N, C-alpha and C positions, 0 to 999 in steps of 0.2 A: 397165669400166676399172678396175683395181686402184689405189686411192689409199693407204688405210691398212689394206689386206688383202693377203695373199699369193695370192689367187685371182682368176681371171677366171671371170665368171659368164656363161652364155649361156641366154636364156630363150626358150622356145618361144613365138612370137607369138599362136597360137591356144589352146594348152592351159595356157600359163603355167608349165609344167614347167621347172625350172632344172637346168642341168649346170654342174658345177664343174670347172675346169681349173687345175692348178698344177704341171705337169711342166716347170718351168723349165730352160732350158739351163744348163749349167755356169757357176757364177758369177753367176747371176741369181736364185736361190731363196731368198736370205736371209730369214729371218723377223725379223731385227734390225730394230728400230724406227728405227735411224739411216738406213735406206734408204727411209724412207717419208715423204710419198707419192712413189711412184716414177713414176707417169704421170699426165698431164693431158690427156684427150681421146684419140680414136681416130677412125679412118676405116675403112670397109669398102671392100674391093676385090671386088666381085661377080664380076669375070672370073677371078680367081684363087682365090676363096673364102678370103681372107685378112682378118682384122681386125687392123689396125696400131695399136700402143699407142705414144703420143707421150711421150718422156722428159721428166720434170719434175726429180725428184731422182735422175736416173740418167744414165749416159753412153752408153747404147745404145738403139737402136730395136728393139723386139720386135714379134712378130707371132703371131697364133693362126690356125692352119689350122682353119677352121670345119667341115671334113669329118672330119678325123682327130683333132682336139683337141690336136694336137702344138703346141708353143710353140717358136718360132725367134727369132733375133736377127740383126742385121745386124753383121757382125764388124769394120766399118770405120766410122770417122767422120772427116770431113775434117780435115787437119792444122791449118787455120786456125780450126777450130770451137773457141771459148772458151766453156765452159759453167761453170755453177756449180749451186748447189742448185736453182734455179728456172729450168732451161734453156729449155723449150719449152712451148706450151699451145696445143693444138688443130692440125687439120690438114684439109686437103681432097685429094680425089683428082682429077686432070687427066690424061687419057689414061693412060699407064703410070706417072705420077709421083705420089708423095706429096709434098705440099708442107706443111711444118711451120712454124707461127708462132713466132718467138723471143720468149720473155718476157724472159730475162737473157742468153740466148745472143747472140753478136755477128752472127748471120746467119740469114737464112731458109733452111732446109734444103729440098733436093729429093733424094728417094729414087727411083731407078729400080726399081719393084717387081718387074720382071721377074728382077732378080738384084741384090741389094742388097750383094753382095760387091764393094766397091770402086767401086761406081756411086751414090756419095752426093756431091753437090755443094752448094755454098752461094751465096747472092747477098748482097752487102754494098754494091752501087752505090746507095746511098741518095740520094734526091732533093736537090737544092739546098736548103739551109735547114734540113734535117732535124736534129732534136736530141731528145735523150731523157736520162732519168736511167737508173738500173738496169733498170727494168721497162718494155718496150717495147710489147708486145701481149698480149692474152689470148685472141685468136681470130683466125680467117681465115675470110673468106666467098668462095665462088666464084660468079661471075655466071653460070655456065652457058655461057659462050662462051670467052673467052680471057683473063680477068682474075681475079686473086686480091686481094681487098681486106683490109687490115689495120686494123681500128679501133684507135685508140691506147689504152693504159693510162696510160703517161706521156709517150709521144712527142708531139711538138708538132703532129702532122698526121696525117690519114688517108693510108695509102700504097697505092697501086695498083701492082701487079706484072703487067705484061703477060707471060703465060705463054709466048708464042711468041718475043718478042725479048728478054725479061728486063729490059726498061726499067722503071724505077720512076718514078712521077708522084706528087707530095705535094699534098695538098688541106688548107689550113688557113685558108681564108676562112670563119670561123664566122658563123653568122647573129647578128643583133642580140639581145642578151639571153642569149647563151650563156655560162655560166660555167664556166671551165676548172678542173680540179682536177688533183691528182697521179694520180687513178684515174678517168679520163674514162668508159671504157666497158668493160664486161664482157659482151660478145656472146655 
């Protein structure tokens, strides 16, 4: 996942041989440092052979076709999606969906990986009592069944998203002795 480089690298897991990809779609290939780091985290969709790149200092979701080496982008983001330079951080795959964790964005993103043209939505139905400063989460963890768990960076609770109903549940009954800070977890 490129942070402060213009390249995506793929390493063969047995030989260690690396392949470089940087044929970015129009408007995404800037070598200007003002756009870096562009991505934080990725997720591999084995069914489609696509490696998804999660936007950090960028307003588009990109993907690498691991067979052809082509890099594509989703041309659409939700109208309600408010982002800044530190938008998202990390993602999981659930069925045909990519679920991305918001760092400074105002919602959890869901991308239908079958066709990301217009099929990106978001979830903002935060649990009762939920609050945060600018930076919400730095990761998301999939439990292998039906829930995505978001450990807080500065949010006041762990948030569970039910991936079937989209209901969110908050957990903030911290154990005795737990000392909270503005940067709680970096999963």
